[in-house]
C-alpha positions as CSV (number, residue, x, y, z in Angstrom):
1,X,135.6,183.5,12.8
2,X,133.4,182.8,15.7
3,X,133.0,179.9,18.1
4,X,129.9,178.4,16.5
5,X,131.8,176.7,14.1
6,X,133.2,174.0,15.6
7,X,132.5,170.0,16.4
8,X,129.4,168.7,17.7
9,X,128.9,167.7,21.4
10,X,126.8,164.4,19.7
11,X,130.1,163.5,17.7
12,X,131.6,162.1,21.4
13,X,129.2,159.8,21.3
14,X,130.3,157.9,18.1
15,X,134.2,159.1,18.8
16,X,135.0,155.7,20.7
17,X,134.5,153.4,17.6
18,X,136.9,152.6,14.9
19,X,134.1,154.0,12.6
20,X,135.6,153.6,9.1
21,X,132.4,155.8,8.0
22,X,130.3,155.2,5.2
23,X,133.6,152.8,3.5
24,X,133.1,150.4,0.9
25,X,135.6,148.5,-1.4
26,X,136.9,151.0,-4.5
27,X,138.7,149.2,-6.9
28,X,142.1,150.6,-8.5
29,X,140.0,150.4,-11.9
30,X,137.9,152.9,-10.2
31,X,140.8,155.3,-9.6
32,X,142.2,155.0,-12.9
33,X,139.0,156.2,-14.4
34,X,139.5,159.5,-12.7
35,X,142.4,160.5,-15.0
36,X,145.1,160.1,-12.2
37,X,147.5,157.6,-13.6
38,X,145.5,154.5,-11.8
39,X,146.2,156.8,-8.4
40,X,143.7,156.9,-6.0
41,X,142.0,160.4,-5.9
42,X,141.6,161.6,-2.3
43,X,140.2,164.8,-1.1
44,X,141.6,166.2,2.4
45,X,139.7,168.8,4.2
46,X,142.7,170.5,5.6
47,X,146.6,170.0,6.3
48,X,146.2,167.6,9.1
49,X,144.2,165.3,7.2
50,X,146.3,165.9,3.8
51,X,149.7,165.1,5.9
52,X,148.1,161.8,7.0
53,X,146.8,160.8,3.3
54,X,150.4,161.9,1.9
55,X,152.4,159.8,4.1
56,X,150.3,156.9,4.1
57,X,149.2,157.0,0.5
58,X,152.5,157.3,-1.0
59,X,152.9,156.6,-4.4
60,X,149.4,155.4,-4.9
61,X,147.6,158.6,-4.3
62,X,146.6,161.8,-5.8
63,X,145.9,164.4,-2.5
64,X,144.2,167.5,-3.0
65,X,143.5,169.5,-0.2
66,X,140.4,171.8,0.2
67,X,142.1,174.4,2.2
68,X,144.6,176.4,0.6
69,X,147.8,177.3,2.8
70,X,147.4,180.5,4.7
71,X,143.5,179.7,4.9
72,X,142.1,179.7,8.5
73,X,140.5,176.2,8.3
74,X,137.4,177.2,10.7
75,X,136.7,180.1,7.8
76,X,136.6,177.9,5.0
77,X,133.9,178.3,2.4
78,X,133.7,176.0,-0.6
79,X,133.7,177.2,-4.6
80,X,131.6,175.3,-6.6
81,X,134.8,174.0,-8.3
82,X,135.9,172.4,-4.9
83,X,132.2,171.0,-4.5
84,X,132.5,169.1,-7.5
85,X,136.1,167.9,-6.9
86,X,135.0,166.3,-3.6
87,X,132.2,164.3,-5.7
88,X,134.9,163.5,-8.1
89,X,137.0,161.9,-5.3
90,X,137.8,158.2,-4.8
91,X,138.2,158.9,-1.3
92,X,137.5,161.7,1.1
93,X,139.4,162.3,4.4
94,X,138.2,165.2,7.0
95,X,137.3,165.9,10.8
96,X,133.8,166.4,11.0
97,X,132.7,169.6,13.1
98,X,135.8,171.8,12.4
99,X,134.8,173.0,8.5
100,X,130.6,172.9,8.6
101,X,130.9,173.6,5.1
102,X,133.1,170.8,4.3
103,X,131.0,168.6,6.3
104,X,127.7,169.8,4.0
105,X,129.6,169.4,0.6
106,X,130.8,166.0,1.9
107,X,127.2,164.9,3.0
108,X,125.6,165.8,-0.4
109,X,128.8,164.3,-2.2
110,X,127.5,160.8,-2.7
111,X,131.1,159.4,-2.2
112,X,131.4,156.3,-0.9
113,X,135.0,156.2,0.9
114,X,134.4,159.0,3.1
115,X,136.4,158.6,6.6
116,X,135.8,161.0,9.4
117,X,138.8,161.3,11.6
118,X,136.8,161.9,14.7
119,X,135.8,158.4,14.4
120,X,138.9,156.8,14.9
121,X,139.9,158.3,18.4
122,X,138.2,159.5,21.6
123,X,137.3,163.2,21.9
124,X,137.5,164.8,25.0
125,X,136.1,168.3,26.5
126,X,138.7,170.8,26.8
127,X,138.0,174.3,28.3
128,X,140.0,177.3,28.5
129,X,142.2,175.9,31.3
130,X,143.2,172.2,30.2
131,X,145.4,170.5,32.7
132,X,146.7,166.9,32.6
133,X,149.2,167.7,35.7
134,X,146.8,168.8,38.5
135,X,143.7,166.5,38.1
136,X,145.6,163.1,38.3
137,X,144.0,162.1,35.2
138,X,147.0,161.9,33.2
139,X,148.2,158.4,34.2
140,X,144.3,157.0,33.7
141,X,144.4,158.7,30.4
142,X,147.5,157.1,29.1
143,X,146.5,153.7,30.7
144,X,143.7,153.7,28.7
145,X,144.9,154.9,25.7
146,X,147.7,152.1,25.6
147,X,145.1,149.4,26.7
148,X,143.3,150.6,23.5
149,X,146.3,150.5,21.3
150,X,147.4,147.0,22.9
151,X,143.8,145.2,21.5
152,X,142.9,147.7,19.1
153,X,139.5,149.5,18.3
154,X,137.8,146.9,17.1
155,X,136.5,145.6,20.5
156,X,134.8,148.8,20.9
157,X,133.4,149.1,17.4
158,X,129.9,147.5,19.1
159,X,129.4,150.2,21.4
160,X,128.2,152.4,18.2
161,X,125.2,150.9,17.4
162,X,122.8,153.9,17.7
163,X,123.0,155.9,14.8
164,X,124.1,159.8,15.7
165,X,121.0,162.3,15.9
166,X,122.1,165.8,15.0
167,X,120.0,169.0,15.9
168,X,120.1,172.1,13.6
169,X,122.7,173.7,15.9
170,X,124.9,170.4,15.9
171,X,128.4,171.0,14.2
172,X,129.1,174.9,15.4
173,X,129.1,174.6,18.9
174,X,132.5,173.4,19.5
175,X,133.6,176.5,21.4
176,X,130.7,176.2,24.1
177,X,130.7,174.6,27.1
178,X,129.8,170.7,26.4
179,X,131.6,170.8,23.0
180,X,134.1,168.2,22.1
181,X,137.9,169.4,21.4
182,X,138.9,168.5,17.9
183,X,142.7,169.1,18.3
184,X,143.3,165.7,18.3
185,X,146.2,166.1,15.6
186,X,148.4,168.0,18.6
187,X,148.5,164.8,20.4
188,X,151.1,162.7,18.6
189,X,149.6,159.6,20.5
190,X,145.8,160.3,19.3
191,X,147.2,161.3,15.7
192,X,148.6,157.9,15.6
193,X,145.3,156.6,16.3
194,X,144.0,158.3,13.8
195,X,146.6,157.2,11.4
196,X,146.2,153.7,11.7
197,X,142.2,153.8,11.1
198,X,143.1,155.7,8.0
199,X,145.6,153.3,6.7
200,X,143.2,150.4,7.5
201,X,140.5,152.5,5.6
202,X,142.9,152.9,2.3
203,X,143.7,149.3,2.4
204,X,140.0,148.6,2.0
205,X,139.3,151.4,-0.4
206,X,142.8,150.1,-2.7
207,X,142.9,146.6,-1.7
208,X,145.5,146.2,-4.6
209,X,147.8,148.4,-2.6
210,X,147.2,147.2,0.8
211,X,150.7,146.1,1.8
212,X,152.1,149.4,1.1
213,X,149.3,151.3,3.0
214,X,150.3,148.6,6.0
215,X,153.9,149.8,5.7
216,X,153.6,153.3,5.4
217,X,151.0,153.3,8.3
218,X,153.5,151.5,10.3
219,X,156.5,153.7,9.5
220,X,154.2,156.8,10.4
221,X,153.0,155.5,13.6
222,X,156.8,154.6,14.4
223,X,157.7,158.4,13.9
224,X,155.1,159.9,15.7
225,X,156.2,157.4,18.6
226,X,159.5,158.9,18.5
227,X,158.0,162.4,18.7
228,X,155.8,161.5,21.5
229,X,158.8,160.1,23.2
230,X,160.9,163.5,22.3
231,X,158.1,165.3,23.9
232,X,157.7,163.1,27.3
233,X,161.5,163.3,27.9
234,X,161.5,167.1,27.0
235,X,159.2,168.3,29.2
236,X,159.4,166.2,31.9
237,X,161.5,168.6,34.1
238,X,160.3,172.1,33.7
239,X,160.1,175.4,35.7
240,X,156.6,175.8,35.3
241,X,154.1,173.5,33.8
242,X,151.5,176.3,32.6
243,X,151.8,178.1,29.5
244,X,149.6,180.7,28.2
245,X,147.9,181.1,24.6
246,X,145.7,182.9,22.2
247,X,144.2,179.8,21.1
248,X,142.9,176.9,23.3
249,X,144.1,174.4,20.8
250,X,146.7,172.5,23.1
251,X,144.3,170.7,25.3
252,X,145.2,167.0,24.2
253,X,149.0,168.1,24.1
254,X,148.9,169.7,27.7
255,X,146.8,166.6,29.3
256,X,149.4,164.1,27.7
257,X,152.4,165.8,28.8
258,X,151.0,166.6,32.3
259,X,150.9,170.7,31.1
260,X,148.2,173.2,31.9
261,X,147.2,175.2,29.2
262,X,145.3,178.7,30.2
263,X,143.6,180.0,27.0
264,X,143.1,183.7,26.8
265,X,139.7,183.5,24.8
266,X,139.2,180.0,24.3
267,X,139.2,177.6,21.4
268,X,138.5,180.9,19.0
269,X,142.0,182.1,18.1
270,X,140.7,185.5,17.5
271,X,138.4,186.3,20.2
272,X,138.8,189.3,22.4
273,X,139.1,188.1,25.6
274,X,137.3,190.2,28.5
275,X,139.1,192.5,30.8
276,X,138.4,190.1,33.5
277,X,140.0,187.6,32.0
278,X,143.1,189.2,31.2
279,X,143.6,190.3,34.9
280,X,142.9,186.6,35.7
281,X,145.7,185.5,33.0
282,X,148.0,188.2,34.8
283,X,147.2,186.7,38.1
284,X,147.7,183.2,36.8
285,X,151.0,184.3,35.1
286,X,152.5,185.4,38.5
287,X,151.3,182.5,40.6
288,X,152.4,180.0,38.4
289,X,155.7,181.9,36.9
290,X,154.5,181.5,33.3
291,X,156.6,183.4,31.2
292,X,155.3,183.4,27.6
293,X,151.9,184.3,25.8
294,X,152.0,181.8,22.8
295,X,150.1,183.0,19.5
296,X,149.8,181.2,16.2
297,X,150.7,181.5,12.3
298,X,147.6,181.8,10.8
299,X,145.6,184.1,13.3
300,X,146.5,187.9,14.5
301,X,149.0,188.3,17.1
302,X,147.4,191.5,18.3
303,X,145.9,190.0,21.6
304,X,149.3,188.1,22.5
305,X,151.2,191.2,22.4
306,X,148.8,193.4,24.2
307,X,148.5,191.0,26.8
308,X,152.2,190.2,27.0
309,X,152.8,194.2,27.2
310,X,150.2,194.5,30.2
311,X,151.7,191.6,31.7
312,X,155.0,191.9,31.2
313,X,155.4,188.4,29.5
314,X,157.1,187.6,26.5
315,X,155.5,186.5,23.2
316,X,156.5,183.1,21.4
317,X,155.0,181.2,18.3
318,X,152.9,177.7,19.3
319,X,151.3,176.7,16.1
320,X,148.2,174.6,16.1
321,X,149.3,172.9,12.6
322,X,146.4,173.8,11.1
323,X,148.2,174.6,7.9
324,X,151.6,175.1,6.3
325,X,153.0,178.5,4.8
326,X,156.3,180.2,4.6
327,X,155.7,181.5,8.1
328,X,155.8,177.9,9.8
329,X,158.7,176.6,11.8
330,X,159.0,173.5,9.7
331,X,158.6,171.8,6.5
332,X,155.5,169.6,7.8
333,X,154.1,168.4,10.8
334,X,156.6,166.3,12.4
335,X,159.5,169.5,11.7
336,X,156.6,172.2,13.5
337,X,155.6,170.0,16.3
338,X,159.4,169.7,16.8
339,X,159.7,173.5,16.8
340,X,156.2,173.5,19.1
341,X,158.4,171.7,21.9
342,X,161.4,173.7,21.6
343,X,159.2,176.5,22.0
344,X,157.5,174.9,24.9
345,X,160.8,173.7,26.6
346,X,162.1,177.6,26.4
347,X,158.9,179.0,27.7
348,X,158.3,176.6,30.7
349,X,162.0,176.5,31.3
350,X,162.6,173.0,30.9
351,X,166.1,171.7,32.6
């Protein structure tokens, strides 16, 4: 994987609006034609989108994920059969910019009901160091989002009137300076915003089952609210606010809960850190009393173990939840996020 394969800066401009992209009504009779027993044929780009589709769609959808368990989503290449399955879908849910091959296939698929999760919440820029603790932004950010939840996103929709312009390099600069961080699902509050948008879009795509989609959305949003409360409570009193990770995927989470993420090598989980960065991490760890270098389940732990050995730190798993495998610390999104919380509490010395 390389850092080119990430989210476009231009996506930020359209990220505020509740943009139910290219969405028009699709009757249940259309879904029935697909041979899925009358269920809406849903294609999800990777696990965080699959989880939303399954939880909100319930018994009315048949969900297929383009990214198989154990595959690093950024590296996904589609085969002709997968490309064909997208075209045959009734509804496609994806996160634009994180998987260029998927973006291209969806653009060419002609599917009427396509939803880009990046348009359902606000995206932000996060570097290798991300803090919601040191810059006084946390309270402001929380207030804005609470305001947004209270009034909905409809008022902001008018802001996205100008079409996005994409240069040839768009979609591949997500790790470079100025690129937006796509890891919105690791913040339960932002993920809940996305869930609300997905629920509304499914209601429009399959109006016959709108009541069930609404009920399932409300249940999931409530569950994510409980998860957010668990994180707020669990990370309130800690010995340190700094954690070190090989994959800078936890910027939104750090900002939400007043922590500082120190990424070894940016957003690319397998990039080799420079000797200067390793020395810098060593200095930061001593100053901030960081105890642990986190690595993830879908990428090599070589960098984390090398750094830990050089600095005398422990290693641990902090899962960016890009896929569920047998090695995952939980069976689904909620369980793995609870495991991540336990790992953070231990590493940060939670009271």
